[in-house]
PDB file as gemmi writes it, atoms N, CA and C in Angstrom:
CRYST1    1.000    1.000    1.000  90.00  90.00  90.00 P 1                      
ATOM      1  N   UNK A   1      88.464  88.996 237.011  1.00  0.00           N  
ATOM      2  CA  UNK A   1      87.400  87.353 237.003  1.00  0.00           C  
ATOM      3  C   UNK A   1      87.868  86.502 237.313  1.00  0.00           C  
ATOM      4  N   UNK A   2      86.399  85.658 237.485  1.00  0.00           N  
ATOM      5  CA  UNK A   2      86.547  84.007 238.048  1.00  0.00           C  
ATOM      6  C   UNK A   2      87.563  83.048 237.661  1.00  0.00           C  
ATOM      7  N   UNK A   3      87.998  82.445 238.054  1.00  0.00           N  
ATOM      8  CA  UNK A   3      88.535  81.095 237.497  1.00  0.00           C  
ATOM      9  C   UNK A   3      87.568  80.020 236.819  1.00  0.00           C  
ATOM     10  N   UNK A   4      88.611  79.710 235.710  1.00  0.00           N  
ATOM     11  CA  UNK A   4      87.413  79.498 234.403  1.00  0.00           C  
ATOM     12  C   UNK A   4      86.939  79.589 233.672  1.00  0.00           C  
ATOM     13  N   UNK A   5      86.781  81.370 234.215  1.00  0.00           N  
ATOM     14  CA  UNK A   5      85.619  81.854 232.681  1.00  0.00           C  
ATOM     15  C   UNK A   5      86.839  83.076 231.624  1.00  0.00           C  
ATOM     16  N   UNK A   6      86.257  82.721 230.083  1.00  0.00           N  
ATOM     17  CA  UNK A   6      86.719  83.024 229.272  1.00  0.00           C  
ATOM     18  C   UNK A   6      86.753  84.175 228.815  1.00  0.00           C  
ATOM     19  N   UNK A   7      87.738  85.377 228.434  1.00  0.00           N  
ATOM     20  CA  UNK A   7      86.845  86.771 227.797  1.00  0.00           C  
ATOM     21  C   UNK A   7      86.477  86.184 225.995  1.00  0.00           C  
ATOM     22  N   UNK A   8      85.400  86.485 225.775  1.00  0.00           N  
ATOM     23  CA  UNK A   8      84.638  86.020 224.276  1.00  0.00           C  
ATOM     24  C   UNK A   8      85.181  87.199 223.524  1.00  0.00           C  
ATOM     25  N   UNK A   9      86.075  87.608 222.803  1.00  0.00           N  
ATOM     26  CA  UNK A   9      85.939  88.232 221.516  1.00  0.00           C  
ATOM     27  C   UNK A   9      84.900  88.271 220.416  1.00  0.00           C  
ATOM     28  N   UNK A  10      83.843  88.753 219.989  1.00  0.00           N  
ATOM     29  CA  UNK A  10      82.759  88.608 218.323  1.00  0.00           C  
ATOM     30  C   UNK A  10      83.523  89.927 217.764  1.00  0.00           C  
ATOM     31  N   UNK A  11      83.481  89.680 216.352  1.00  0.00           N  
ATOM     32  CA  UNK A  11      84.013  90.594 215.589  1.00  0.00           C  
ATOM     33  C   UNK A  11      82.890  90.284 214.567  1.00  0.00           C  
ATOM     34  N   UNK A  12      82.499  91.454 214.025  1.00  0.00           N  
ATOM     35  CA  UNK A  12      81.638  91.397 212.799  1.00  0.00           C  
ATOM     36  C   UNK A  12      82.120  92.279 211.311  1.00  0.00           C  
ATOM     37  N   UNK A  13      81.623  91.184 210.601  1.00  0.00           N  
ATOM     38  CA  UNK A  13      82.694  91.351 209.131  1.00  0.00           C  
ATOM     39  C   UNK A  13      81.095  91.909 208.433  1.00  0.00           C  
ATOM     40  N   UNK A  14      80.151  92.506 208.605  1.00  0.00           N  
ATOM     41  CA  UNK A  14      78.886  92.935 208.159  1.00  0.00           C  
ATOM     42  C   UNK A  14      79.335  93.821 206.726  1.00  0.00           C  
ATOM     43  N   UNK A  15      80.885  94.676 206.625  1.00  0.00           N  
ATOM     44  CA  UNK A  15      80.991  95.348 205.559  1.00  0.00           C  
ATOM     45  C   UNK A  15      81.859  94.223 204.114  1.00  0.00           C  
ATOM     46  N   UNK A  16      82.081  93.272 204.525  1.00  0.00           N  
ATOM     47  CA  UNK A  16      82.279  91.974 203.444  1.00  0.00           C  
ATOM     48  C   UNK A  16      80.987  91.461 202.673  1.00  0.00           C  
ATOM     49  N   UNK A  17      80.188  91.424 203.421  1.00  0.00           N  
ATOM     50  CA  UNK A  17      78.937  90.448 203.178  1.00  0.00           C  
ATOM     51  C   UNK A  17      77.681  91.769 201.904  1.00  0.00           C  
ATOM     52  N   UNK A  18      78.374  93.177 202.495  1.00  0.00           N  
ATOM     53  CA  UNK A  18      77.667  93.478 202.082  1.00  0.00           C  
ATOM     54  C   UNK A  18      78.395  94.628 200.336  1.00  0.00           C  
ATOM     55  N   UNK A  19      79.680  94.092 200.540  1.00  0.00           N  
ATOM     56  CA  UNK A  19      80.310  94.291 199.589  1.00  0.00           C  
ATOM     57  C   UNK A  19      80.531  92.711 198.433  1.00  0.00           C  
ATOM     58  N   UNK A  20      80.433  91.813 198.937  1.00  0.00           N  
ATOM     59  CA  UNK A  20      79.738  90.927 198.297  1.00  0.00           C  
ATOM     60  C   UNK A  20      78.632  90.744 197.469  1.00  0.00           C  
ATOM     61  N   UNK A  21      77.794  91.872 198.336  1.00  0.00           N  
ATOM     62  CA  UNK A  21      75.846  91.660 197.608  1.00  0.00           C  
ATOM     63  C   UNK A  21      75.908  92.497 196.545  1.00  0.00           C  
ATOM     64  N   UNK A  22      76.840  93.913 197.153  1.00  0.00           N  
ATOM     65  CA  UNK A  22      77.006  94.879 195.827  1.00  0.00           C  
ATOM     66  C   UNK A  22      77.438  94.519 194.692  1.00  0.00           C  
ATOM     67  N   UNK A  23      78.655  93.249 194.941  1.00  0.00           N  
ATOM     68  CA  UNK A  23      79.546  93.037 193.376  1.00  0.00           C  
ATOM     69  C   UNK A  23      78.528  91.646 192.397  1.00  0.00           C  
ATOM     70  N   UNK A  24      77.444  91.523 193.384  1.00  0.00           N  
ATOM     71  CA  UNK A  24      76.517  89.916 192.849  1.00  0.00           C  
ATOM     72  C   UNK A  24      75.555  91.082 192.323  1.00  0.00           C  
ATOM     73  N   UNK A  25      75.068  91.855 192.282  1.00  0.00           N  
ATOM     74  CA  UNK A  25      74.102  92.749 192.206  1.00  0.00           C  
ATOM     75  C   UNK A  25      74.861  93.517 190.875  1.00  0.00           C  
ATOM     76  N   UNK A  26      75.409  94.336 190.665  1.00  0.00           N  
ATOM     77  CA  UNK A  26      76.992  94.530 189.362  1.00  0.00           C  
ATOM     78  C   UNK A  26      77.048  93.755 188.560  1.00  0.00           C  
ATOM     79  N   UNK A  27      77.478  92.083 188.948  1.00  0.00           N  
ATOM     80  CA  UNK A  27      76.795  90.954 187.945  1.00  0.00           C  
ATOM     81  C   UNK A  27      75.639  90.736 187.488  1.00  0.00           C  
ATOM     82  N   UNK A  28      75.082  90.827 187.945  1.00  0.00           N  
ATOM     83  CA  UNK A  28      73.257  90.472 187.437  1.00  0.00           C  
ATOM     84  C   UNK A  28      73.135  91.809 186.819  1.00  0.00           C  
ATOM     85  N   UNK A  29      73.217  93.263 186.882  1.00  0.00           N  
ATOM     86  CA  UNK A  29      73.439  93.999 186.028  1.00  0.00           C  
ATOM     87  C   UNK A  29      73.762  93.791 184.475  1.00  0.00           C  
ATOM     88  N   UNK A  30      75.348  93.773 184.995  1.00  0.00           N  
ATOM     89  CA  UNK A  30      76.347  93.452 183.405  1.00  0.00           C  
ATOM     90  C   UNK A  30      76.013  92.319 182.534  1.00  0.00           C  
ATOM     91  N   UNK A  31      75.886  91.360 183.460  1.00  0.00           N  
ATOM     92  CA  UNK A  31      75.749  90.266 182.397  1.00  0.00           C  
ATOM     93  C   UNK A  31      74.029  89.755 181.587  1.00  0.00           C  
ATOM     94  N   UNK A  32      73.455  90.983 182.524  1.00  0.00           N  
ATOM     95  CA  UNK A  32      72.238  90.817 181.945  1.00  0.00           C  
ATOM     96  C   UNK A  32      71.517  89.474 182.032  1.00  0.00           C  
ATOM     97  N   UNK A  33      71.560  89.048 183.343  1.00  0.00           N  
ATOM     98  CA  UNK A  33      70.754  87.985 183.776  1.00  0.00           C  
ATOM     99  C   UNK A  33      69.218  88.091 183.566  1.00  0.00           C  
ATOM    100  N   UNK A  34      68.644  86.914 183.631  1.00  0.00           N  
ATOM    101  CA  UNK A  34      67.033  87.000 184.065  1.00  0.00           C  
ATOM    102  C   UNK A  34      67.056  86.577 185.393  1.00  0.00           C  
ATOM    103  N   UNK A  35      65.106  86.793 186.242  1.00  0.00           N  
ATOM    104  CA  UNK A  35      65.643  86.915 187.327  1.00  0.00           C  
ATOM    105  C   UNK A  35      66.012  85.541 187.992  1.00  0.00           C  
ATOM    106  N   UNK A  36      65.225  84.766 187.566  1.00  0.00           N  
ATOM    107  CA  UNK A  36      65.898  82.466 187.942  1.00  0.00           C  
ATOM    108  C   UNK A  36      67.353  82.664 186.965  1.00  0.00           C  
ATOM    109  N   UNK A  37      67.786  83.372 186.476  1.00  0.00           N  
ATOM    110  CA  UNK A  37      69.332  82.531 186.245  1.00  0.00           C  
ATOM    111  C   UNK A  37      69.788  83.665 187.512  1.00  0.00           C  
ATOM    112  N   UNK A  38      69.274  85.157 188.168  1.00  0.00           N  
ATOM    113  CA  UNK A  38      70.352  85.740 189.071  1.00  0.00           C  
ATOM    114  C   UNK A  38      70.184  85.380 190.332  1.00  0.00           C  
ATOM    115  N   UNK A  39      69.170  84.290 190.560  1.00  0.00           N  
ATOM    116  CA  UNK A  39      68.924  83.537 191.867  1.00  0.00           C  
ATOM    117  C   UNK A  39      70.284  81.584 191.767  1.00  0.00           C  
ATOM    118  N   UNK A  40      70.361  81.363 190.268  1.00  0.00           N  
ATOM    119  CA  UNK A  40      71.027  80.824 190.680  1.00  0.00           C  
ATOM    120  C   UNK A  40      72.397  81.202 190.722  1.00  0.00           C  
ATOM    121  N   UNK A  41      72.267  82.533 189.771  1.00  0.00           N  
ATOM    122  CA  UNK A  41      73.920  83.499 189.996  1.00  0.00           C  
ATOM    123  C   UNK A  41      74.747  83.231 191.331  1.00  0.00           C  
ATOM    124  N   UNK A  42      73.525  83.179 192.312  1.00  0.00           N  
ATOM    125  CA  UNK A  42      74.227  83.225 193.891  1.00  0.00           C  
ATOM    126  C   UNK A  42      75.005  81.878 194.204  1.00  0.00           C  
ATOM    127  N   UNK A  43      74.872  80.917 193.279  1.00  0.00           N  
ATOM    128  CA  UNK A  43      75.561  79.746 194.490  1.00  0.00           C  
ATOM    129  C   UNK A  43      76.545  79.655 193.157  1.00  0.00           C  
ATOM    130  N   UNK A  44      76.414  79.605 192.015  1.00  0.00           N  
ATOM    131  CA  UNK A  44      77.262  80.025 190.760  1.00  0.00           C  
ATOM    132  C   UNK A  44      78.022  81.410 190.107  1.00  0.00           C  
ATOM    133  N   UNK A  45      78.060  82.011 190.966  1.00  0.00           N  
ATOM    134  CA  UNK A  45      78.515  83.139 190.779  1.00  0.00           C  
ATOM    135  C   UNK A  45      79.906  83.283 189.616  1.00  0.00           C  
ATOM    136  N   UNK A  46      80.304  82.756 189.933  1.00  0.00           N  
ATOM    137  CA  UNK A  46      82.506  82.597 189.199  1.00  0.00           C  
ATOM    138  C   UNK A  46      82.127  81.687 188.337  1.00  0.00           C  
ATOM    139  N   UNK A  47      81.288  81.185 188.155  1.00  0.00           N  
ATOM    140  CA  UNK A  47      80.695  80.089 186.559  1.00  0.00           C  
ATOM    141  C   UNK A  47      80.241  81.190 185.344  1.00  0.00           C  
ATOM    142  N   UNK A  48      79.531  81.966 185.684  1.00  0.00           N  
ATOM    143  CA  UNK A  48      78.984  82.765 184.978  1.00  0.00           C  
ATOM    144  C   UNK A  48      80.293  83.940 184.038  1.00  0.00           C  
ATOM    145  N   UNK A  49      80.786  84.535 185.137  1.00  0.00           N  
ATOM    146  CA  UNK A  49      81.620  85.097 184.976  1.00  0.00           C  
ATOM    147  C   UNK A  49      82.761  84.723 184.081  1.00  0.00           C  
ATOM    148  N   UNK A  50      83.237  83.449 184.559  1.00  0.00           N  
ATOM    149  CA  UNK A  50      83.956  82.743 183.364  1.00  0.00           C  
ATOM    150  C   UNK A  50      83.780  82.493 182.321  1.00  0.00           C  
ATOM    151  N   UNK A  51      82.175  82.135 181.803  1.00  0.00           N  
ATOM    152  CA  UNK A  51      81.898  82.424 180.485  1.00  0.00           C  
ATOM    153  C   UNK A  51      81.669  83.726 179.730  1.00  0.00           C  
ATOM    154  N   UNK A  52      81.680  84.422 180.568  1.00  0.00           N  
ATOM    155  CA  UNK A  52      81.301  86.071 180.419  1.00  0.00           C  
ATOM    156  C   UNK A  52      82.886  86.521 179.571  1.00  0.00           C  
ATOM    157  N   UNK A  53      84.015  85.956 179.890  1.00  0.00           N  
ATOM    158  CA  UNK A  53      84.940  86.680 180.045  1.00  0.00           C  
ATOM    159  C   UNK A  53      86.211  86.218 179.777  1.00  0.00           C  
ATOM    160  N   UNK A  54      85.446  84.096 179.108  1.00  0.00           N  
ATOM    161  CA  UNK A  54      86.617  83.448 178.522  1.00  0.00           C  
ATOM    162  C   UNK A  54      87.241  84.385 177.425  1.00  0.00           C  
ATOM    163  N   UNK A  55      86.611  84.573 176.318  1.00  0.00           N  
ATOM    164  CA  UNK A  55      86.491  85.147 175.113  1.00  0.00           C  
ATOM    165  C   UNK A  55      87.829  85.487 174.824  1.00  0.00           C  
ATOM    166  N   UNK A  56      87.854  87.161 176.120  1.00  0.00           N  
ATOM    167  CA  UNK A  56      89.218  87.446 176.153  1.00  0.00           C  
ATOM    168  C   UNK A  56      90.377  86.965 175.990  1.00  0.00           C  
ATOM    169  N   UNK A  57      89.821  85.750 176.996  1.00  0.00           N  
ATOM    170  CA  UNK A  57      90.863  84.944 176.786  1.00  0.00           C  
ATOM    171  C   UNK A  57      91.855  84.452 176.086  1.00  0.00           C  
ATOM    172  N   UNK A  58      90.955  83.519 175.177  1.00  0.00           N  
ATOM    173  CA  UNK A  58      91.161  83.195 173.884  1.00  0.00           C  
ATOM    174  C   UNK A  58      91.838  83.979 172.697  1.00  0.00           C  
TER     175      UNK A  58                                                      
END                                                                             
C-alpha cells in the first residue's frame, strides 16, 4: 500500500434490518393495528407493545 492510504472495511448488517421488519410485521398482526396505526407504529413501536402488555404486569 502507498503511504497515507488506509484500508477501509465495510460490513453489512442487513439481517438485523430484516429481523426488525419481521418483528414489526408480527406486531401489526398480533396487535390487530389498522394501516395508519401500523405506519405510526414504525415510530412508536415500543409504545404499542407496552400498552398491550401492561395489564399483564399489574
